[in-house]
PDB file of N, CA, C and O in Angstrom:
ATOM      1  N   MET A   1     292.518  41.180  49.218  1.00  0.00           N
ATOM      2  CA  MET A   1     293.044  41.760  47.998  1.00  0.00           C
ATOM      3  C   MET A   1     294.525  42.118  48.130  1.00  0.00           C
ATOM      4  O   MET A   1     295.205  42.304  47.121  1.00  0.00           O
ATOM      5  N   ALA A   2     295.023  42.215  49.341  1.00  0.00           N
ATOM      6  CA  ALA A   2     296.411  42.592  49.547  1.00  0.00           C
ATOM      7  C   ALA A   2     297.374  41.530  49.041  1.00  0.00           C
ATOM      8  O   ALA A   2     298.531  41.837  48.754  1.00  0.00           O
ATOM      9  N   ASP A   3     296.917  40.275  48.924  1.00  0.00           N
ATOM     10  CA  ASP A   3     297.788  39.191  48.489  1.00  0.00           C
ATOM     11  C   ASP A   3     297.874  39.070  46.973  1.00  0.00           C
ATOM     12  O   ASP A   3     298.650  38.256  46.473  1.00  0.00           O
ATOM     13  N   ILE A   4     297.114  39.842  46.242  1.00  0.00           N
ATOM     14  CA  ILE A   4     297.129  39.760  44.786  1.00  0.00           C
ATOM     15  C   ILE A   4     298.290  40.579  44.237  1.00  0.00           C
ATOM     16  O   ILE A   4     298.459  41.756  44.556  1.00  0.00           O
ATOM     17  N   GLU A   5     299.088  39.910  43.397  1.00  0.00           N
ATOM     18  CA  GLU A   5     300.178  40.599  42.722  1.00  0.00           C
ATOM     19  C   GLU A   5     300.032  40.544  41.207  1.00  0.00           C
ATOM     20  O   GLU A   5     300.447  41.459  40.497  1.00  0.00           O
ATOM     21  N   ARG A   6     299.428  39.438  40.716  1.00  0.00           N
ATOM     22  CA  ARG A   6     299.264  39.261  39.268  1.00  0.00           C
ATOM     23  C   ARG A   6     297.862  38.776  38.969  1.00  0.00           C
ATOM     24  O   ARG A   6     297.373  37.836  39.595  1.00  0.00           O
ATOM     25  N   VAL A   7     297.212  39.423  38.006  1.00  0.00           N
ATOM     26  CA  VAL A   7     295.849  39.056  37.619  1.00  0.00           C
ATOM     27  C   VAL A   7     295.820  38.708  36.131  1.00  0.00           C
ATOM     28  O   VAL A   7     296.497  39.338  35.319  1.00  0.00           O
ATOM     29  N   LEU A   8     295.027  37.696  35.792  1.00  0.00           N
ATOM     30  CA  LEU A   8     294.801  37.305  34.406  1.00  0.00           C
ATOM     31  C   LEU A   8     293.403  37.749  34.007  1.00  0.00           C
ATOM     32  O   LEU A   8     292.434  37.501  34.725  1.00  0.00           O
ATOM     33  N   ILE A   9     293.306  38.402  32.867  1.00  0.00           N
ATOM     34  CA  ILE A   9     292.007  38.815  32.339  1.00  0.00           C
ATOM     35  C   ILE A   9     291.794  38.082  31.020  1.00  0.00           C
ATOM     36  O   ILE A   9     292.515  38.312  30.049  1.00  0.00           O
ATOM     37  N   THR A  10     290.790  37.188  30.992  1.00  0.00           N
ATOM     38  CA  THR A  10     290.445  36.528  29.737  1.00  0.00           C
ATOM     39  C   THR A  10     289.579  37.497  28.937  1.00  0.00           C
ATOM     40  O   THR A  10     288.726  38.186  29.495  1.00  0.00           O
ATOM     41  N   GLY A  11     289.804  37.544  27.639  1.00  0.00           N
ATOM     42  CA  GLY A  11     289.052  38.492  26.817  1.00  0.00           C
ATOM     43  C   GLY A  11     289.487  39.926  27.067  1.00  0.00           C
ATOM     44  O   GLY A  11     288.698  40.857  26.907  1.00  0.00           O
ATOM     45  N   GLY A  12     290.728  40.101  27.456  1.00  0.00           N
ATOM     46  CA  GLY A  12     291.221  41.420  27.854  1.00  0.00           C
ATOM     47  C   GLY A  12     291.455  42.410  26.745  1.00  0.00           C
ATOM     48  O   GLY A  12     291.799  43.560  27.019  1.00  0.00           O
ATOM     49  N   CYS A  13     291.282  42.006  25.488  1.00  0.00           N
ATOM     50  CA  CYS A  13     291.450  42.947  24.375  1.00  0.00           C
ATOM     51  C   CYS A  13     290.128  43.510  23.884  1.00  0.00           C
ATOM     52  O   CYS A  13     290.108  44.373  23.006  1.00  0.00           O
ATOM     53  N   GLY A  14     289.039  43.036  24.434  1.00  0.00           N
ATOM     54  CA  GLY A  14     287.738  43.591  24.089  1.00  0.00           C
ATOM     55  C   GLY A  14     287.533  44.921  24.798  1.00  0.00           C
ATOM     56  O   GLY A  14     288.394  45.364  25.558  1.00  0.00           O
ATOM     57  N   PHE A  15     286.419  45.543  24.556  1.00  0.00           N
ATOM     58  CA  PHE A  15     286.141  46.868  25.120  1.00  0.00           C
ATOM     59  C   PHE A  15     286.173  46.856  26.654  1.00  0.00           C
ATOM     60  O   PHE A  15     286.865  47.674  27.262  1.00  0.00           O
ATOM     61  N   ILE A  16     285.443  45.951  27.272  1.00  0.00           N
ATOM     62  CA  ILE A  16     285.386  45.906  28.734  1.00  0.00           C
ATOM     63  C   ILE A  16     286.732  45.472  29.310  1.00  0.00           C
ATOM     64  O   ILE A  16     287.226  46.065  30.269  1.00  0.00           O
ATOM     65  N   GLY A  17     287.316  44.439  28.720  1.00  0.00           N
ATOM     66  CA  GLY A  17     288.593  43.935  29.216  1.00  0.00           C
ATOM     67  C   GLY A  17     289.695  44.978  29.164  1.00  0.00           C
ATOM     68  O   GLY A  17     290.438  45.147  30.131  1.00  0.00           O
ATOM     69  N   ALA A  18     289.807  45.677  28.045  1.00  0.00           N
ATOM     70  CA  ALA A  18     290.849  46.697  27.899  1.00  0.00           C
ATOM     71  C   ALA A  18     290.646  47.835  28.889  1.00  0.00           C
ATOM     72  O   ALA A  18     291.615  48.378  29.419  1.00  0.00           O
ATOM     73  N   ASN A  19     289.393  48.199  29.141  1.00  0.00           N
ATOM     74  CA  ASN A  19     289.125  49.245  30.135  1.00  0.00           C
ATOM     75  C   ASN A  19     289.437  48.758  31.545  1.00  0.00           C
ATOM     76  O   ASN A  19     289.889  49.541  32.380  1.00  0.00           O
ATOM     77  N   LEU A  20     289.203  47.481  31.820  1.00  0.00           N
ATOM     78  CA  LEU A  20     289.571  46.929  33.120  1.00  0.00           C
ATOM     79  C   LEU A  20     291.087  46.938  33.294  1.00  0.00           C
ATOM     80  O   LEU A  20     291.581  47.253  34.377  1.00  0.00           O
ATOM     81  N   VAL A  21     291.826  46.597  32.247  1.00  0.00           N
ATOM     82  CA  VAL A  21     293.292  46.653  32.319  1.00  0.00           C
ATOM     83  C   VAL A  21     293.733  48.057  32.697  1.00  0.00           C
ATOM     84  O   VAL A  21     294.540  48.242  33.607  1.00  0.00           O
ATOM     85  N   ARG A  22     293.202  49.031  31.999  1.00  0.00           N
ATOM     86  CA  ARG A  22     293.558  50.440  32.276  1.00  0.00           C
ATOM     87  C   ARG A  22     293.199  50.824  33.712  1.00  0.00           C
ATOM     88  O   ARG A  22     293.984  51.477  34.399  1.00  0.00           O
ATOM     89  N   PHE A  23     292.010  50.414  34.161  1.00  0.00           N
ATOM     90  CA  PHE A  23     291.556  50.705  35.521  1.00  0.00           C
ATOM     91  C   PHE A  23     292.526  50.108  36.552  1.00  0.00           C
ATOM     92  O   PHE A  23     292.937  50.789  37.492  1.00  0.00           O
ATOM     93  N   LEU A  24     292.882  48.847  36.370  1.00  0.00           N
ATOM     94  CA  LEU A  24     293.774  48.185  37.323  1.00  0.00           C
ATOM     95  C   LEU A  24     295.168  48.800  37.319  1.00  0.00           C
ATOM     96  O   LEU A  24     295.773  48.972  38.377  1.00  0.00           O
ATOM     97  N   LYS A  25     295.678  49.132  36.143  1.00  0.00           N
ATOM     98  CA  LYS A  25     297.011  49.728  36.067  1.00  0.00           C
ATOM     99  C   LYS A  25     297.039  51.118  36.697  1.00  0.00           C
ATOM    100  O   LYS A  25     298.054  51.523  37.264  1.00  0.00           O
ATOM    101  N   ASP A  26     295.931  51.846  36.599  1.00  0.00           N
ATOM    102  CA  ASP A  26     295.857  53.189  37.188  1.00  0.00           C
ATOM    103  C   ASP A  26     295.708  53.152  38.706  1.00  0.00           C
ATOM    104  O   ASP A  26     296.126  54.086  39.390  1.00  0.00           O
ATOM    105  N   ARG A  27     295.112  52.073  39.244  1.00  0.00           N
ATOM    106  CA  ARG A  27     294.728  52.072  40.663  1.00  0.00           C
ATOM    107  C   ARG A  27     295.403  51.014  41.530  1.00  0.00           C
ATOM    108  O   ARG A  27     295.218  51.004  42.747  1.00  0.00           O
ATOM    109  N   THR A  28     296.180  50.126  40.919  1.00  0.00           N
ATOM    110  CA  THR A  28     296.842  49.081  41.699  1.00  0.00           C
ATOM    111  C   THR A  28     298.288  48.938  41.239  1.00  0.00           C
ATOM    112  O   THR A  28     298.699  49.521  40.235  1.00  0.00           O
ATOM    113  N   ALA A  29     299.035  48.165  41.980  1.00  0.00           N
ATOM    114  CA  ALA A  29     300.413  47.843  41.595  1.00  0.00           C
ATOM    115  C   ALA A  29     300.474  46.453  40.973  1.00  0.00           C
ATOM    116  O   ALA A  29     301.557  45.894  40.795  1.00  0.00           O
ATOM    117  N   TRP A  30     299.312  45.898  40.644  1.00  0.00           N
ATOM    118  CA  TRP A  30     299.253  44.543  40.111  1.00  0.00           C
ATOM    119  C   TRP A  30     299.856  44.454  38.715  1.00  0.00           C
ATOM    120  O   TRP A  30     299.771  45.390  37.920  1.00  0.00           O
ATOM    121  N   SER A  31     300.461  43.314  38.440  1.00  0.00           N
ATOM    122  CA  SER A  31     300.860  42.980  37.079  1.00  0.00           C
ATOM    123  C   SER A  31     299.628  42.379  36.408  1.00  0.00           C
ATOM    124  O   SER A  31     298.865  41.645  37.038  1.00  0.00           O
ATOM    125  N   VAL A  32     299.440  42.690  35.141  1.00  0.00           N
ATOM    126  CA  VAL A  32     298.253  42.213  34.435  1.00  0.00           C
ATOM    127  C   VAL A  32     298.694  41.395  33.218  1.00  0.00           C
ATOM    128  O   VAL A  32     299.545  41.818  32.436  1.00  0.00           O
ATOM    129  N   ARG A  33     298.093  40.222  33.088  1.00  0.00           N
ATOM    130  CA  ARG A  33     298.276  39.374  31.910  1.00  0.00           C
ATOM    131  C   ARG A  33     296.911  39.230  31.252  1.00  0.00           C
ATOM    132  O   ARG A  33     295.896  39.072  31.931  1.00  0.00           O
ATOM    133  N   VAL A  34     296.897  39.286  29.937  1.00  0.00           N
ATOM    134  CA  VAL A  34     295.666  39.174  29.168  1.00  0.00           C
ATOM    135  C   VAL A  34     295.781  37.972  28.241  1.00  0.00           C
ATOM    136  O   VAL A  34     296.818  37.761  27.613  1.00  0.00           O
ATOM    137  N   ILE A  35     294.713  37.188  28.160  1.00  0.00           N
ATOM    138  CA  ILE A  35     294.618  36.160  27.133  1.00  0.00           C
ATOM    139  C   ILE A  35     293.415  36.500  26.260  1.00  0.00           C
ATOM    140  O   ILE A  35     292.313  36.743  26.752  1.00  0.00           O
ATOM    141  N   ASP A  36     293.660  36.511  24.941  1.00  0.00           N
ATOM    142  CA  ASP A  36     292.598  36.866  24.009  1.00  0.00           C
ATOM    143  C   ASP A  36     292.927  36.237  22.666  1.00  0.00           C
ATOM    144  O   ASP A  36     294.087  36.206  22.256  1.00  0.00           O
ATOM    145  N   ASP A  37     291.903  35.734  21.978  1.00  0.00           N
ATOM    146  CA  ASP A  37     292.130  35.151  20.653  1.00  0.00           C
ATOM    147  C   ASP A  37     292.019  36.205  19.547  1.00  0.00           C
ATOM    148  O   ASP A  37     292.203  35.896  18.369  1.00  0.00           O
ATOM    149  N   LEU A  38     291.724  37.425  19.923  1.00  0.00           N
ATOM    150  CA  LEU A  38     291.660  38.585  19.022  1.00  0.00           C
ATOM    151  C   LEU A  38     290.546  38.496  17.978  1.00  0.00           C
ATOM    152  O   LEU A  38     290.584  39.210  16.976  1.00  0.00           O
ATOM    153  N   ARG A  39     289.546  37.619  18.204  1.00  0.00           N
ATOM    154  CA  ARG A  39     288.399  37.562  17.290  1.00  0.00           C
ATOM    155  C   ARG A  39     287.455  38.735  17.508  1.00  0.00           C
ATOM    156  O   ARG A  39     286.865  39.231  16.548  1.00  0.00           O
ATOM    157  N   GLY A  40     287.300  39.190  18.745  1.00  0.00           N
ATOM    158  CA  GLY A  40     286.357  40.262  19.042  1.00  0.00           C
ATOM    159  C   GLY A  40     287.021  41.548  19.475  1.00  0.00           C
ATOM    160  O   GLY A  40     286.342  42.550  19.698  1.00  0.00           O
ATOM    161  N   GLY A  41     288.331  41.540  19.598  1.00  0.00           N
ATOM    162  CA  GLY A  41     289.062  42.727  20.022  1.00  0.00           C
ATOM    163  C   GLY A  41     290.434  42.718  19.369  1.00  0.00           C
ATOM    164  O   GLY A  41     290.769  41.798  18.623  1.00  0.00           O
ATOM    165  N   THR A  42     291.214  43.729  19.649  1.00  0.00           N
ATOM    166  CA  THR A  42     292.567  43.784  19.092  1.00  0.00           C
ATOM    167  C   THR A  42     293.541  44.178  20.180  1.00  0.00           C
ATOM    168  O   THR A  42     293.161  44.789  21.179  1.00  0.00           O
ATOM    169  N   GLY A  43     294.774  43.831  19.984  1.00  0.00           N
ATOM    170  CA  GLY A  43     295.814  44.254  20.913  1.00  0.00           C
ATOM    171  C   GLY A  43     295.949  45.765  20.958  1.00  0.00           C
ATOM    172  O   GLY A  43     296.535  46.309  21.893  1.00  0.00           O
ATOM    173  N   ALA A  44     295.405  46.453  19.947  1.00  0.00           N
ATOM    174  CA  ALA A  44     295.481  47.912  19.892  1.00  0.00           C
ATOM    175  C   ALA A  44     294.718  48.560  21.042  1.00  0.00           C
ATOM    176  O   ALA A  44     295.007  49.697  21.414  1.00  0.00           O
ATOM    177  N   HIS A  45     293.731  47.836  21.615  1.00  0.00           N
ATOM    178  CA  HIS A  45     292.994  48.381  22.751  1.00  0.00           C
ATOM    179  C   HIS A  45     293.875  48.497  23.989  1.00  0.00           C
ATOM    180  O   HIS A  45     293.587  49.284  24.891  1.00  0.00           O
ATOM    181  N   LEU A  46     294.945  47.715  24.030  1.00  0.00           N
ATOM    182  CA  LEU A  46     295.837  47.756  25.190  1.00  0.00           C
ATOM    183  C   LEU A  46     296.932  48.772  24.944  1.00  0.00           C
ATOM    184  O   LEU A  46     297.606  48.724  23.915  1.00  0.00           O
ATOM    185  N   HIS A  47     297.115  49.677  25.863  1.00  0.00           N
ATOM    186  CA  HIS A  47     298.207  50.636  25.739  1.00  0.00           C
ATOM    187  C   HIS A  47     299.524  49.891  25.909  1.00  0.00           C
ATOM    188  O   HIS A  47     299.611  48.929  26.672  1.00  0.00           O
ATOM    189  N   GLN A  48     300.530  50.337  25.204  1.00  0.00           N
ATOM    190  CA  GLN A  48     301.843  49.703  25.221  1.00  0.00           C
ATOM    191  C   GLN A  48     302.343  49.479  26.646  1.00  0.00           C
ATOM    192  O   GLN A  48     302.415  50.417  27.439  1.00  0.00           O
ATOM    193  N   GLY A  49     302.684  48.249  26.959  1.00  0.00           N
ATOM    194  CA  GLY A  49     303.282  47.940  28.244  1.00  0.00           C
ATOM    195  C   GLY A  49     302.316  47.812  29.409  1.00  0.00           C
ATOM    196  O   GLY A  49     302.754  47.553  30.529  1.00  0.00           O
ATOM    197  N   MET A  50     301.020  47.983  29.189  1.00  0.00           N
ATOM    198  CA  MET A  50     300.075  47.896  30.301  1.00  0.00           C
ATOM    199  C   MET A  50     299.819  46.464  30.739  1.00  0.00           C
ATOM    200  O   MET A  50     299.494  46.218  31.901  1.00  0.00           O
ATOM    201  N   ALA A  51     299.965  45.513  29.814  1.00  0.00           N
ATOM    202  CA  ALA A  51     299.677  44.128  30.144  1.00  0.00           C
ATOM    203  C   ALA A  51     300.495  43.206  29.262  1.00  0.00           C
ATOM    204  O   ALA A  51     300.854  43.547  28.135  1.00  0.00           O
ATOM    205  N   GLU A  52     300.778  42.038  29.796  1.00  0.00           N
ATOM    206  CA  GLU A  52     301.390  40.976  29.003  1.00  0.00           C
ATOM    207  C   GLU A  52     300.261  40.332  28.194  1.00  0.00           C
ATOM    208  O   GLU A  52     299.238  39.948  28.761  1.00  0.00           O
ATOM    209  N   LEU A  53     300.435  40.214  26.894  1.00  0.00           N
ATOM    210  CA  LEU A  53     299.390  39.669  26.031  1.00  0.00           C
ATOM    211  C   LEU A  53     299.742  38.265  25.581  1.00  0.00           C
ATOM    212  O   LEU A  53     300.793  38.036  24.983  1.00  0.00           O
ATOM    213  N   VAL A  54     298.848  37.323  25.876  1.00  0.00           N
ATOM    214  CA  VAL A  54     298.945  35.958  25.366  1.00  0.00           C
ATOM    215  C   VAL A  54     297.855  35.822  24.310  1.00  0.00           C
ATOM    216  O   VAL A  54     296.668  35.905  24.625  1.00  0.00           O
ATOM    217  N   VAL A  55     298.255  35.615  23.064  1.00  0.00           N
ATOM    218  CA  VAL A  55     297.274  35.449  21.995  1.00  0.00           C
ATOM    219  C   VAL A  55     296.928  33.970  21.908  1.00  0.00           C
ATOM    220  O   VAL A  55     297.781  33.129  21.626  1.00  0.00           O
ATOM    221  N   GLY A  56     295.654  33.674  22.158  1.00  0.00           N
ATOM    222  CA  GLY A  56     295.195  32.292  22.111  1.00  0.00           C
ATOM    223  C   GLY A  56     293.791  32.171  22.658  1.00  0.00           C
ATOM    224  O   GLY A  56     293.212  33.135  23.159  1.00  0.00           O
ATOM    225  N   ASP A  57     293.255  30.968  22.552  1.00  0.00           N
ATOM    226  CA  ASP A  57     291.898  30.666  22.990  1.00  0.00           C
ATOM    227  C   ASP A  57     291.921  30.248  24.459  1.00  0.00           C
ATOM    228  O   ASP A  57     292.612  29.296  24.823  1.00  0.00           O
ATOM    229  N   ALA A  58     291.179  30.946  25.293  1.00  0.00           N
ATOM    230  CA  ALA A  58     291.143  30.640  26.730  1.00  0.00           C
ATOM    231  C   ALA A  58     290.572  29.261  27.010  1.00  0.00           C
ATOM    232  O   ALA A  58     290.791  28.716  28.091  1.00  0.00           O
ATOM    233  N   SER A  59     289.840  28.680  26.055  1.00  0.00           N
ATOM    234  CA  SER A  59     289.279  27.345  26.264  1.00  0.00           C
ATOM    235  C   SER A  59     290.256  26.235  25.880  1.00  0.00           C
ATOM    236  O   SER A  59     289.980  25.059  26.118  1.00  0.00           O
ATOM    237  N   ASP A  60     291.389  26.598  25.290  1.00  0.00           N
ATOM    238  CA  ASP A  60     292.417  25.615  24.961  1.00  0.00           C
ATOM    239  C   ASP A  60     293.206  25.286  26.236  1.00  0.00           C
ATOM    240  O   ASP A  60     293.777  26.171  26.874  1.00  0.00           O
ATOM    241  N   LYS A  61     293.225  24.015  26.584  1.00  0.00           N
ATOM    242  CA  LYS A  61     293.804  23.573  27.856  1.00  0.00           C
ATOM    243  C   LYS A  61     295.260  24.021  28.037  1.00  0.00           C
ATOM    244  O   LYS A  61     295.614  24.539  29.095  1.00  0.00           O
ATOM    245  N   GLU A  62     296.087  23.833  27.044  1.00  0.00           N
ATOM    246  CA  GLU A  62     297.507  24.186  27.154  1.00  0.00           C
ATOM    247  C   GLU A  62     297.704  25.701  27.239  1.00  0.00           C
ATOM    248  O   GLU A  62     298.522  26.177  28.027  1.00  0.00           O
ATOM    249  N   THR A  63     296.963  26.452  26.438  1.00  0.00           N
ATOM    250  CA  THR A  63     297.054  27.916  26.470  1.00  0.00           C
ATOM    251  C   THR A  63     296.600  28.441  27.828  1.00  0.00           C
ATOM    252  O   THR A  63     297.224  29.337  28.396  1.00  0.00           O
ATOM    253  N   ALA A  64     295.507  27.876  28.345  1.00  0.00           N
ATOM    254  CA  ALA A  64     295.001  28.288  29.661  1.00  0.00           C
ATOM    255  C   ALA A  64     296.010  27.958  30.751  1.00  0.00           C
ATOM    256  O   ALA A  64     296.258  28.782  31.631  1.00  0.00           O
ATOM    257  N   ARG A  65     296.593  26.768  30.704  1.00  0.00           N
ATOM    258  CA  ARG A  65     297.575  26.361  31.718  1.00  0.00           C
ATOM    259  C   ARG A  65     298.761  27.327  31.730  1.00  0.00           C
ATOM    260  O   ARG A  65     299.196  27.787  32.785  1.00  0.00           O
ATOM    261  N   ARG A  66     299.273  27.621  30.532  1.00  0.00           N
ATOM    262  CA  ARG A  66     300.400  28.554  30.432  1.00  0.00           C
ATOM    263  C   ARG A  66     300.043  29.942  30.958  1.00  0.00           C
ATOM    264  O   ARG A  66     300.838  30.575  31.653  1.00  0.00           O
ATOM    265  N   SER A  67     298.852  30.403  30.624  1.00  0.00           N
ATOM    266  CA  SER A  67     298.412  31.741  31.019  1.00  0.00           C
ATOM    267  C   SER A  67     298.203  31.871  32.523  1.00  0.00           C
ATOM    268  O   SER A  67     298.340  32.960  33.080  1.00  0.00           O
ATOM    269  N   LEU A  68     297.872  30.765  33.179  1.00  0.00           N
ATOM    270  CA  LEU A  68     297.590  30.782  34.617  1.00  0.00           C
ATOM    271  C   LEU A  68     298.844  30.711  35.494  1.00  0.00           C
ATOM    272  O   LEU A  68     298.760  30.922  36.704  1.00  0.00           O
ATOM    273  N   GLU A  69     299.992  30.419  34.904  1.00  0.00           N
ATOM    274  CA  GLU A  69     301.219  30.304  35.685  1.00  0.00           C
ATOM    275  C   GLU A  69     301.522  31.611  36.418  1.00  0.00           C
ATOM    276  O   GLU A  69     301.623  32.669  35.798  1.00  0.00           O
ATOM    277  N   GLY A  70     301.663  31.530  37.728  1.00  0.00           N
ATOM    278  CA  GLY A  70     302.024  32.686  38.539  1.00  0.00           C
ATOM    279  C   GLY A  70     300.912  33.682  38.786  1.00  0.00           C
ATOM    280  O   GLY A  70     301.162  34.778  39.289  1.00  0.00           O
ATOM    281  N   VAL A  71     299.686  33.320  38.440  1.00  0.00           N
ATOM    282  CA  VAL A  71     298.553  34.243  38.572  1.00  0.00           C
ATOM    283  C   VAL A  71     297.860  34.038  39.916  1.00  0.00           C
ATOM    284  O   VAL A  71     297.679  32.905  40.363  1.00  0.00           O
ATOM    285  N   ASP A  72     297.476  35.135  40.551  1.00  0.00           N
ATOM    286  CA  ASP A  72     296.785  35.090  41.845  1.00  0.00           C
ATOM    287  C   ASP A  72     295.275  35.202  41.713  1.00  0.00           C
ATOM    288  O   ASP A  72     294.539  34.757  42.594  1.00  0.00           O
ATOM    289  N   ALA A  73     294.805  35.796  40.614  1.00  0.00           N
ATOM    290  CA  ALA A  73     293.361  36.000  40.436  1.00  0.00           C
ATOM    291  C   ALA A  73     293.047  36.021  38.943  1.00  0.00           C
ATOM    292  O   ALA A  73     293.892  36.367  38.118  1.00  0.00           O
ATOM    293  N   VAL A  74     291.803  35.641  38.616  1.00  0.00           N
ATOM    294  CA  VAL A  74     291.354  35.630  37.225  1.00  0.00           C
ATOM    295  C   VAL A  74     290.038  36.403  37.124  1.00  0.00           C
ATOM    296  O   VAL A  74     289.132  36.228  37.938  1.00  0.00           O
ATOM    297  N   VAL A  75     289.957  37.259  36.110  1.00  0.00           N
ATOM    298  CA  VAL A  75     288.697  37.910  35.761  1.00  0.00           C
ATOM    299  C   VAL A  75     288.331  37.354  34.389  1.00  0.00           C
ATOM    300  O   VAL A  75     289.025  37.605  33.404  1.00  0.00           O
ATOM    301  N   HIS A  76     287.241  36.602  34.334  1.00  0.00           N
ATOM    302  CA  HIS A  76     286.849  35.922  33.097  1.00  0.00           C
ATOM    303  C   HIS A  76     285.858  36.773  32.309  1.00  0.00           C
ATOM    304  O   HIS A  76     284.695  36.906  32.688  1.00  0.00           O
ATOM    305  N   LEU A  77     286.335  37.344  31.212  1.00  0.00           N
ATOM    306  CA  LEU A  77     285.498  38.175  30.354  1.00  0.00           C
ATOM    307  C   LEU A  77     285.420  37.637  28.932  1.00  0.00           C
ATOM    308  O   LEU A  77     284.709  38.205  28.103  1.00  0.00           O
ATOM    309  N   ALA A  78     286.131  36.560  28.631  1.00  0.00           N
ATOM    310  CA  ALA A  78     286.120  35.996  27.277  1.00  0.00           C
ATOM    311  C   ALA A  78     284.733  35.458  26.962  1.00  0.00           C
ATOM    312  O   ALA A  78     284.132  34.742  27.763  1.00  0.00           O
ATOM    313  N   ALA A  79     284.240  35.809  25.798  1.00  0.00           N
ATOM    314  CA  ALA A  79     282.903  35.362  25.396  1.00  0.00           C
ATOM    315  C   ALA A  79     282.730  35.553  23.902  1.00  0.00           C
ATOM    316  O   ALA A  79     283.436  36.339  23.270  1.00  0.00           O
ATOM    317  N   GLN A  80     281.793  34.830  23.362  1.00  0.00           N
ATOM    318  CA  GLN A  80     281.393  35.031  21.970  1.00  0.00           C
ATOM    319  C   GLN A  80     280.577  36.317  21.912  1.00  0.00           C
ATOM    320  O   GLN A  80     279.626  36.486  22.676  1.00  0.00           O
ATOM    321  N   THR A  81     280.939  37.211  21.021  1.00  0.00           N
ATOM    322  CA  THR A  81     280.166  38.446  20.896  1.00  0.00           C
ATOM    323  C   THR A  81     279.137  38.288  19.792  1.00  0.00           C
ATOM    324  O   THR A  81     279.399  37.642  18.777  1.00  0.00           O
ATOM    325  N   GLY A  82     278.001  38.861  19.982  1.00  0.00           N
ATOM    326  CA  GLY A  82     276.954  38.821  18.978  1.00  0.00           C
ATOM    327  C   GLY A  82     276.006  37.655  19.172  1.00  0.00           C
ATOM    328  O   GLY A  82     276.439  36.537  19.450  1.00  0.00           O
ATOM    329  N   VAL A  83     274.733  37.905  19.028  1.00  0.00           N
ATOM    330  CA  VAL A  83     273.712  36.886  19.212  1.00  0.00           C
ATOM    331  C   VAL A  83     273.683  35.901  18.053  1.00  0.00           C
ATOM    332  O   VAL A  83     273.629  34.693  18.282  1.00  0.00           O
ATOM    333  N   ILE A  84     273.716  36.379  16.826  1.00  0.00           N
ATOM    334  CA  ILE A  84     273.590  35.516  15.650  1.00  0.00           C
ATOM    335  C   ILE A  84     274.688  34.455  15.596  1.00  0.00           C
ATOM    336  O   ILE A  84     274.369  33.278  15.433  1.00  0.00           O
ATOM    337  N   PRO A  85     275.963  34.815  15.725  1.00  0.00           N
ATOM    338  CA  PRO A  85     276.997  33.777  15.709  1.00  0.00           C
ATOM    339  C   PRO A  85     276.820  32.745  16.830  1.00  0.00           C
ATOM    340  O   PRO A  85     277.110  31.565  16.634  1.00  0.00           O
ATOM    341  N   SER A  86     276.356  33.172  17.978  1.00  0.00           N
ATOM    342  CA  SER A  86     276.133  32.257  19.089  1.00  0.00           C
ATOM    343  C   SER A  86     275.001  31.273  18.790  1.00  0.00           C
ATOM    344  O   SER A  86     275.066  30.109  19.186  1.00  0.00           O
ATOM    345  N   LEU A  87     273.973  31.737  18.097  1.00  0.00           N
ATOM    346  CA  LEU A  87     272.857  30.860  17.737  1.00  0.00           C
ATOM    347  C   LEU A  87     273.242  29.889  16.614  1.00  0.00           C
ATOM    348  O   LEU A  87     272.821  28.733  16.612  1.00  0.00           O
ATOM    349  N   LYS A  88     274.037  30.369  15.671  1.00  0.00           N
ATOM    350  CA  LYS A  88     274.454  29.516  14.545  1.00  0.00           C
ATOM    351  C   LYS A  88     275.438  28.439  14.978  1.00  0.00           C
ATOM    352  O   LYS A  88     275.397  27.319  14.468  1.00  0.00           O
ATOM    353  N   ASP A  89     276.320  28.770  15.914  1.00  0.00           N
ATOM    354  CA  ASP A  89     277.339  27.825  16.356  1.00  0.00           C
ATOM    355  C   ASP A  89     277.494  27.924  17.874  1.00  0.00           C
ATOM    356  O   ASP A  89     278.452  28.531  18.353  1.00  0.00           O
ATOM    357  N   PRO A  90     276.571  27.341  18.634  1.00  0.00           N
ATOM    358  CA  PRO A  90     276.577  27.492  20.086  1.00  0.00           C
ATOM    359  C   PRO A  90     277.775  26.850  20.775  1.00  0.00           C
ATOM    360  O   PRO A  90     278.114  27.229  21.896  1.00  0.00           O
ATOM    361  N   GLU A  91     278.414  25.895  20.132  1.00  0.00           N
ATOM    362  CA  GLU A  91     279.588  25.264  20.745  1.00  0.00           C
ATOM    363  C   GLU A  91     280.801  26.127  20.564  1.00  0.00           C
ATOM    364  O   GLU A  91     281.889  25.765  21.012  1.00  0.00           O
TER     365      GLU A  91
END
């Protein structure tokens, strides 16, 4: 863990992701980048300046490539929220 300087959190604007950002900022010197499409969360969950926010879909190849630049670790939390939407449109 000593070699980690920058972490990417997918889905970082959701409840769990935003709390993880806060946890990491309080307990580490790591830089945090978040990628989120803002469908299930908002940038408002992130306190000002706690993380670099990339608005986009983590499954989009170009957005993911850009978001991964300079990152040492990834915590993947991006997901479809809610059972009904997942059943109606599983893709």
